[in-house]
C-alpha positions as CSV (number, residue, x, y, z in Angstrom):
1,X,17.2,-11.1,-31.1
2,X,14.0,-12.8,-33.4
3,X,10.4,-11.5,-32.0
4,X,9.6,-14.6,-29.8
5,X,13.2,-14.2,-27.9
6,X,12.1,-10.6,-27.5
7,X,8.5,-11.0,-26.3
8,X,10.0,-14.3,-23.7
9,X,12.7,-11.5,-22.4
10,X,10.5,-8.5,-22.3
11,X,7.6,-11.1,-20.5
12,X,10.6,-12.5,-17.8
13,X,11.8,-9.1,-17.2
14,X,8.5,-7.3,-16.7
15,X,8.1,-7.9,-13.2
16,X,11.3,-8.0,-11.8
17,X,12.2,-4.2,-11.4
18,X,12.0,-3.2,-7.8
19,X,10.2,0.3,-6.5
20,X,12.5,3.2,-5.4
21,X,10.5,3.0,-2.3
22,X,8.1,0.6,-0.5
23,X,4.6,1.3,-1.5
24,X,1.4,1.2,0.9
25,X,-0.9,-1.6,0.7
26,X,-3.4,0.3,-1.1
27,X,-0.5,1.6,-3.3
28,X,0.3,-2.1,-4.3
29,X,-3.4,-2.9,-4.8
30,X,-3.9,0.3,-7.5
31,X,-0.5,-1.0,-9.1
32,X,-1.8,-4.2,-9.1
33,X,-4.7,-3.2,-11.1
34,X,-3.3,-0.7,-13.1
35,X,-0.9,-3.0,-14.8
36,X,-4.1,-5.2,-15.7
37,X,-6.4,-2.8,-17.2
38,X,-5.1,-0.1,-19.3
39,X,-7.5,1.1,-22.0
40,X,-7.1,4.1,-24.4
41,X,-8.1,7.5,-23.7
42,X,-10.3,7.6,-26.0
43,X,-13.8,5.1,-26.3
44,X,-16.1,5.0,-29.0
45,X,-20.0,4.5,-28.0
46,X,-21.4,1.1,-29.2
47,X,-17.8,-0.4,-29.4
48,X,-16.5,-2.9,-26.8
49,X,-14.4,-1.6,-24.2
50,X,-11.0,-1.7,-24.9
51,X,-8.7,-3.0,-22.1
52,X,-5.4,-5.2,-21.9
53,X,-2.5,-5.6,-19.8
54,X,0.9,-3.1,-19.7
55,X,2.7,-6.2,-21.1
56,X,0.5,-6.3,-24.1
57,X,0.6,-2.7,-25.0
58,X,4.5,-2.9,-24.7
59,X,4.6,-5.8,-26.8
60,X,2.2,-3.9,-29.4
61,X,3.8,-0.6,-29.6
62,X,7.7,-2.4,-29.3
63,X,8.3,-0.8,-26.2
64,X,11.3,-2.4,-24.6
65,X,11.0,-0.3,-21.3
66,X,8.6,2.2,-19.2
67,X,9.4,3.7,-16.0
68,X,6.8,5.1,-13.5
69,X,6.9,7.5,-10.6
70,X,3.8,8.7,-8.7
71,X,3.8,11.3,-6.0
72,X,0.8,12.0,-4.0
73,X,0.4,14.3,-0.7
74,X,3.7,15.8,-1.9
75,X,6.1,12.9,-1.8
76,X,6.7,10.2,-4.4
77,X,4.6,7.1,-3.0
78,X,6.0,4.6,-5.7
79,X,8.3,4.2,-8.7
80,X,8.7,1.2,-10.5
81,X,10.1,0.1,-14.1
82,X,9.0,-2.9,-16.3
83,X,11.3,-4.0,-19.3
84,X,14.5,-3.6,-20.7
85,X,16.7,-0.3,-21.0
86,X,19.0,-2.5,-23.0
87,X,17.1,-5.4,-25.1
88,X,20.5,-6.0,-26.7
89,X,22.6,-7.0,-23.4
90,X,19.4,-7.9,-21.3
91,X,20.1,-5.5,-18.9
92,X,16.7,-4.7,-17.0
93,X,14.9,-1.2,-16.5
94,X,14.8,0.0,-12.8
95,X,13.8,3.4,-11.4
96,X,16.7,4.7,-11.3
97,X,17.6,4.1,-15.2
98,X,18.1,7.5,-17.0
99,X,16.2,7.8,-19.9
100,X,16.1,11.2,-22.3
101,X,13.5,13.8,-21.4
102,X,13.2,15.1,-24.4
103,X,10.9,18.5,-24.5
104,X,10.7,17.8,-20.5
105,X,13.9,19.7,-20.6
106,X,12.3,22.9,-21.5
107,X,10.4,23.2,-17.9
108,X,13.2,22.4,-16.1
109,X,15.3,24.6,-17.7
110,X,12.7,27.4,-17.6
111,X,12.5,27.0,-13.7
112,X,16.5,27.8,-13.6
113,X,15.7,30.8,-15.9
114,X,12.7,32.2,-13.5
115,X,15.9,32.0,-10.4
116,X,18.3,34.2,-12.5
117,X,15.1,36.7,-13.3
118,X,14.6,37.0,-9.7
119,X,18.2,37.7,-9.4
120,X,17.9,40.5,-11.6
121,X,20.5,38.5,-14.0
122,X,17.5,38.3,-16.5
123,X,14.5,40.4,-17.6
124,X,11.2,38.8,-18.5
125,X,10.4,41.6,-20.0
126,X,13.5,43.2,-21.5
127,X,14.8,43.1,-25.2
128,X,16.7,39.5,-25.4
129,X,18.8,40.9,-27.3
130,X,19.8,43.1,-24.7
131,X,20.8,40.1,-22.8
132,X,22.7,37.9,-25.4
133,X,26.5,38.7,-25.9
134,X,27.9,35.8,-28.0
135,X,25.0,36.0,-30.4
136,X,21.8,38.4,-31.2
137,X,18.3,37.1,-32.9
138,X,18.6,38.7,-36.3
139,X,16.5,41.9,-36.7
140,X,13.4,42.2,-39.4
141,X,10.4,44.0,-39.6
142,X,8.8,41.7,-36.9
143,X,11.4,42.6,-34.5
144,X,11.8,45.7,-35.3
145,X,8.2,46.5,-34.1
146,X,8.5,44.4,-31.3
147,X,11.8,43.1,-29.7
148,X,11.5,39.5,-28.3
149,X,11.7,39.4,-24.9
150,X,12.5,36.2,-22.4
151,X,8.9,35.7,-21.5
152,X,7.8,35.2,-25.0
153,X,10.5,32.7,-25.6
154,X,9.8,30.7,-22.4
155,X,5.7,31.2,-23.4
156,X,6.3,30.0,-27.0
157,X,4.8,33.4,-28.1
158,X,8.1,35.1,-29.9
159,X,7.8,34.2,-33.1
160,X,10.7,31.8,-33.4
161,X,10.9,29.4,-35.8
162,X,12.7,25.3,-35.7
163,X,9.9,23.2,-33.7
164,X,12.1,20.9,-32.8
165,X,15.5,18.9,-33.0
166,X,16.2,15.7,-34.8
167,X,19.5,15.4,-32.5
168,X,23.2,14.0,-33.5
169,X,24.1,10.4,-34.2
170,X,26.8,8.8,-32.6
171,X,30.1,9.6,-34.3
172,X,28.4,12.4,-35.9
173,X,30.2,16.1,-35.6
174,X,28.2,18.0,-33.1
175,X,27.8,22.1,-33.5
176,X,27.7,24.2,-30.9
177,X,24.8,26.3,-29.6
178,X,25.7,29.5,-31.8
179,X,26.2,27.1,-34.9
180,X,22.6,25.5,-34.0
181,X,21.2,29.1,-33.7
182,X,23.0,30.1,-36.9
183,X,21.7,27.0,-39.0
184,X,25.7,26.8,-39.8
185,X,27.5,23.5,-40.3
186,X,27.6,20.9,-38.9
187,X,23.9,21.8,-37.6
188,X,21.2,19.9,-39.3
189,X,18.5,22.1,-38.7
190,X,17.5,25.5,-40.3
191,X,18.6,28.8,-38.6
192,X,16.4,30.3,-35.9
193,X,14.7,33.5,-36.9
194,X,11.7,35.2,-36.3
195,X,8.8,34.9,-38.7
196,X,5.8,36.4,-36.7
197,X,5.0,39.0,-34.9
198,X,6.2,38.6,-31.3
199,X,3.5,38.2,-28.8
200,X,1.0,38.3,-31.4
201,X,0.3,34.0,-31.4
202,X,1.4,30.8,-29.9
203,X,4.0,28.7,-31.7
204,X,6.1,26.0,-30.3
205,X,9.7,26.8,-30.5
206,X,12.5,24.5,-29.7
207,X,14.7,27.1,-31.5
208,X,13.5,29.7,-28.8
209,X,14.4,27.8,-26.0
210,X,17.8,27.3,-27.5
211,X,18.1,31.2,-27.6
212,X,17.1,31.2,-23.4
213,X,20.0,28.4,-23.4
214,X,22.0,30.9,-24.4
215,X,21.3,33.9,-22.7
216,X,21.5,31.6,-19.4
217,X,25.3,31.0,-20.1
218,X,26.2,34.2,-21.4
219,X,25.0,36.2,-18.2
220,X,26.5,33.2,-16.1
221,X,29.5,32.3,-17.7
222,X,28.8,28.5,-16.6
223,X,28.5,25.9,-18.7
224,X,24.5,25.0,-19.2
225,X,25.0,21.6,-17.5
226,X,26.8,22.8,-14.7
227,X,24.3,25.9,-14.3
228,X,21.5,23.3,-14.1
229,X,23.3,21.0,-11.8
230,X,24.0,23.7,-9.2
231,X,20.5,25.5,-9.5
232,X,17.9,23.1,-9.8
233,X,19.3,19.2,-9.7
234,X,21.4,19.4,-7.0
235,X,19.3,21.4,-4.6
236,X,15.9,19.3,-5.6
237,X,17.8,15.8,-5.0
238,X,17.7,14.9,-8.4
239,X,21.0,13.0,-7.8
240,X,20.1,10.8,-11.2
241,X,19.4,13.7,-13.4
242,X,21.8,15.4,-15.8
243,X,22.2,18.0,-18.9
244,X,25.7,16.8,-20.2
245,X,25.7,16.3,-23.8
246,X,26.6,13.9,-25.0
247,X,26.3,11.4,-22.0
248,X,29.5,10.9,-20.2
249,X,31.1,7.3,-21.0
250,X,30.8,7.0,-17.2
251,X,27.4,6.7,-17.3
252,X,26.3,3.4,-17.5
253,X,22.9,3.6,-16.1
254,X,20.8,5.0,-19.5
255,X,18.5,3.2,-21.6
256,X,19.1,2.5,-24.9
257,X,16.7,4.6,-27.6
258,X,14.0,2.3,-30.0
259,X,12.6,3.1,-33.2
260,X,8.8,2.4,-33.8
261,X,9.6,-0.9,-35.6
262,X,11.5,-1.9,-32.5
263,X,15.4,-1.3,-33.4
264,X,17.1,0.0,-31.4
265,X,18.8,3.8,-32.2
266,X,22.0,3.2,-34.0
267,X,24.6,4.1,-31.3
268,X,21.7,3.5,-28.5
269,X,20.7,7.3,-28.9
270,X,21.2,10.6,-30.0
271,X,23.4,13.8,-28.8
272,X,21.5,17.5,-28.3
273,X,23.5,20.3,-27.6
274,X,19.9,22.1,-27.6
275,X,20.1,21.3,-23.9
276,X,17.5,23.7,-22.8
277,X,14.9,22.3,-25.5
278,X,15.7,18.3,-25.4
279,X,19.0,17.5,-23.7
280,X,17.9,16.2,-20.0
281,X,18.7,12.7,-19.1
282,X,16.4,11.9,-15.6
283,X,14.5,9.3,-14.1
284,X,10.4,9.7,-13.4
285,X,11.3,10.1,-10.0
286,X,13.6,13.0,-10.2
287,X,10.9,14.7,-12.4
288,X,8.4,14.2,-9.8
289,X,10.6,15.6,-7.3
290,X,10.7,18.8,-9.9
291,X,7.2,18.6,-10.0
292,X,6.2,18.7,-6.7
293,X,8.8,21.8,-5.8
294,X,7.1,23.7,-8.3
295,X,4.0,23.2,-6.7
296,X,5.3,24.1,-3.2
297,X,7.0,27.2,-4.9
298,X,3.3,28.1,-6.3
299,X,1.3,27.6,-3.1
300,X,4.2,29.4,-1.1
301,X,5.4,26.4,1.1
302,X,8.8,26.4,-0.3
303,X,11.5,28.7,-2.1
304,X,14.1,26.1,-3.0
305,X,13.2,25.9,-6.6
306,X,11.5,29.8,-7.2
307,X,9.6,32.4,-4.9
308,X,5.9,32.3,-5.1
309,X,5.6,34.9,-7.4
310,X,7.9,33.2,-10.0
311,X,6.1,30.0,-9.4
312,X,2.7,32.1,-10.0
313,X,3.8,33.7,-13.1
314,X,5.5,30.3,-14.4
315,X,1.9,28.8,-14.1
316,X,-0.4,31.7,-15.1
317,X,-2.1,30.5,-18.6
318,X,-1.6,32.7,-21.4
319,X,-2.0,32.3,-25.2
320,X,-2.3,28.7,-26.3
321,X,-3.5,27.7,-22.8
322,X,0.5,27.8,-21.7
323,X,2.4,29.3,-19.1
324,X,6.1,29.7,-18.6
325,X,7.7,26.6,-20.2
326,X,4.8,24.1,-19.4
327,X,1.2,23.7,-20.6
328,X,-1.6,24.8,-18.4
329,X,-4.7,22.4,-18.3
330,X,-8.1,21.9,-16.3
331,X,-8.7,25.9,-16.5
332,X,-12.4,26.4,-16.0
333,X,-12.9,22.8,-14.4
334,X,-12.9,22.0,-11.1
335,X,-10.1,23.3,-9.1
336,X,-8.3,19.8,-8.1
337,X,-8.0,19.2,-11.9
338,X,-5.8,22.4,-12.6
339,X,-2.5,20.8,-13.9
340,X,0.7,21.5,-15.3
341,X,2.2,19.0,-18.1
342,X,4.8,18.5,-21.0
343,X,5.4,15.4,-23.2
344,X,8.9,14.8,-24.5
345,X,10.2,13.3,-27.7
346,X,14.1,12.6,-28.4
347,X,14.7,9.6,-30.8
348,X,14.3,6.3,-29.2
349,X,12.4,8.1,-26.4
350,X,8.8,9.4,-25.4
351,X,8.1,10.8,-22.0
352,X,5.1,12.6,-19.8
353,X,4.9,14.2,-17.0
354,X,2.2,15.9,-15.5
355,X,1.6,18.0,-12.1
356,X,-1.5,19.4,-10.3
357,X,-1.6,22.8,-9.0
358,X,-2.7,21.6,-5.3
359,X,-2.5,18.4,-3.2
360,X,1.2,17.4,-3.9
361,X,0.3,15.0,-7.0
362,X,2.2,14.1,-9.9
363,X,2.8,11.6,-12.7
364,X,5.8,11.3,-14.6
365,X,6.5,8.6,-17.2
366,X,9.6,7.9,-19.2
367,X,9.9,5.5,-22.2
368,X,12.6,3.8,-24.3
369,X,10.7,3.9,-27.5
370,X,9.4,6.6,-30.5
371,X,5.8,4.5,-30.0
372,X,5.7,5.0,-26.3
373,X,3.6,7.9,-25.7
374,X,0.1,5.7,-26.9
375,X,1.1,3.7,-24.0
376,X,2.7,6.7,-21.1
377,X,-0.8,8.1,-21.9
378,X,-3.1,4.7,-21.2
379,X,-0.7,4.6,-17.8
380,X,-1.4,7.9,-16.8
381,X,-5.0,7.7,-17.5
382,X,-5.0,4.4,-15.3
383,X,-2.8,6.0,-12.6
384,X,-5.4,9.0,-12.3
385,X,-8.6,6.6,-12.4
386,X,-6.9,4.5,-9.6
387,X,-6.2,7.5,-7.0
388,X,-9.6,9.3,-8.3
389,X,-7.5,12.2,-9.6
390,X,-9.5,14.9,-12.4
391,X,-8.5,15.6,-15.7
392,X,-7.5,12.1,-17.9
393,X,-11.2,10.9,-18.0
394,X,-11.6,8.9,-20.9
395,X,-13.2,10.7,-23.8
396,X,-16.2,9.3,-25.8
397,X,-17.6,9.7,-29.0
398,X,-20.2,8.6,-31.2
399,X,-18.8,7.1,-34.3
400,X,-19.7,8.8,-37.5
401,X,-21.9,6.5,-40.2
402,X,-20.0,6.3,-43.5
403,X,-21.1,4.7,-46.9
404,X,-19.8,1.5,-48.2
405,X,-17.9,4.3,-50.8
406,X,-16.4,6.5,-48.8
407,X,-14.8,3.6,-46.4
408,X,-13.6,2.2,-50.0
409,X,-12.0,5.2,-50.7
410,X,-9.3,4.4,-47.8
411,X,-8.6,0.9,-48.7
412,X,-4.8,0.9,-50.2
413,X,-1.4,1.0,-49.0
414,X,0.4,3.6,-47.8
415,X,4.2,4.4,-47.5
416,X,5.6,1.6,-49.4
417,X,3.2,-0.8,-47.2
418,X,4.1,0.4,-43.8
419,X,0.3,0.8,-43.2
420,X,-2.2,-1.2,-45.4
421,X,-6.1,-0.4,-44.8
422,X,-8.6,-2.9,-45.7
423,X,-12.5,-3.7,-45.3
424,X,-13.2,-6.5,-42.9
425,X,-16.6,-6.1,-43.6
426,X,-18.0,-3.6,-42.7
427,X,-15.0,-2.5,-40.4
428,X,-12.4,-0.5,-41.3
429,X,-8.8,-2.3,-40.6
430,X,-5.6,-0.2,-40.5
431,X,-2.7,-3.0,-40.3
432,X,0.9,-2.0,-39.5
433,X,3.2,-5.1,-39.4
434,X,1.2,-7.8,-38.2
435,X,-0.4,-5.5,-35.8
436,X,-4.5,-4.9,-36.8
437,X,-6.5,-2.0,-35.3
438,X,-10.0,-0.8,-36.3
439,X,-10.0,2.7,-37.6
440,X,-13.4,3.8,-36.4
441,X,-14.7,7.1,-38.4
442,X,-15.2,10.2,-36.3
443,X,-16.2,12.2,-39.9
444,X,-15.9,11.6,-43.5
445,X,-12.0,12.4,-42.9
446,X,-11.2,12.0,-39.5
447,X,-10.9,8.4,-37.6
448,X,-9.7,7.2,-34.3
449,X,-7.5,4.1,-33.7
450,X,-9.0,1.6,-31.1
451,X,-6.1,0.4,-29.8
452,X,-4.2,3.5,-29.2
453,X,-6.7,6.6,-29.4
454,X,-4.4,7.9,-32.1
455,X,-6.0,10.6,-34.3
456,X,-6.0,9.7,-38.1
457,X,-6.9,12.4,-40.9
458,X,-7.3,11.4,-44.4
459,X,-5.7,14.0,-46.7
460,X,-7.1,14.4,-50.5
461,X,-5.4,16.0,-53.7
462,X,-7.0,18.4,-56.2
463,X,-9.2,16.1,-57.4
464,X,-10.7,15.0,-54.0
465,X,-9.0,11.8,-54.0
466,X,-7.5,10.8,-50.8
467,X,-3.8,10.5,-51.3
468,X,-2.4,10.3,-47.8
469,X,-2.8,9.8,-44.1
470,X,-1.7,11.6,-41.5
471,X,-1.6,10.4,-37.8
472,X,-2.2,13.6,-36.4
473,X,-0.7,12.9,-32.8
474,X,2.4,11.7,-34.2
475,X,2.5,14.3,-37.1
476,X,3.4,11.2,-39.5
477,X,2.2,11.6,-43.2
478,X,1.5,8.3,-44.8
479,X,1.4,8.4,-48.7
480,X,-0.7,6.1,-50.5
481,X,1.7,3.8,-52.4
482,X,0.7,4.1,-56.1
């Protein structure tokens, strides 16, 4: 599909997907305003305020579809989808379209682990190796000094390796969970080992959550999809959700993933045997239901998901401002800003979930694009602003003053021309394809992308020359072309 046809199809589809529930008039007005008034989460003093429509943001980021659910006062007040779940076949996204949740799989899986702890089948503070049957965490000096525990695995303080997983393309051999942990073929990631003293520092580890997955299946004898279905998905009414990997052919309600340049992921999506870390297929409405159930446990209003003690343990911040499976934000601020959150990133999918500790408030955003997170965050910011919720106010900074020579150091082509930096008068221009945005200095080597609030860092060689630019938010390094 060429660019003009794609844009026409996108515009035609944007406002046709129905909400799953009828919004109240106030919510309708808020939604109409949200669609027309997105802005980056970072604003520069002295620069024109950046505002754009959702349709413009989606087109700018080659984003085919985005789906959102908002909960307030303990129930989902509206859910809506925009765009195309499958652009190749012209299939519109709806609020019932399932997306890959990426790492949002982790907190949902953690809630099932907490149930097993409540039942005494797992121990938060006992040695993880004592609760594993089909594989053991390899011993070394770190584990001898301090055995890894389930609490540390859930908290990302176990010292385990392997940050995340790329998944397996359609038709590729898929390893077992034990093969993933061993790094044995056909696994495409390194073995999961402990390379730091457990409990000493926070270090995000999808590998650690894959150990949790094995612990849960070892002690129950159940497959992971069945275990999560029985313990979490079915009881909470998450009827669209599944951890089945690969996704069964009978599920025709899924979105196709898209790369940053707008091309579809070959085969539509990847398979993730690392289900606890990255394997959940779901909808924003189902994620909002899960967030509300966790809030109800935390408040002691309902034990459908877990007990109040478990909910409090899960949402108590520790190292890295993380609880058990979720990040905790707003600590030290007004009570109404205290919240838990998690992002998600599978190949072709970017997602974001936030739930407040009080008020029955939650926002879930799912996209089928590798460049979807900036748009998701702008939506979250706009929704929070429309409802008067704390914690997502735009951050304001004063741009740094760079000399002409400092600006000129940046000029050039990077990563085979994928990014071109030039000077337009006194403005630093960042171009990717046909997209231009200002690169606003925050310091001599740090910059903000005006249209997305992305943070860019200039990397220098031993001689002090800039040889690469790193998109800090996406952890993408763009090397300077010869």
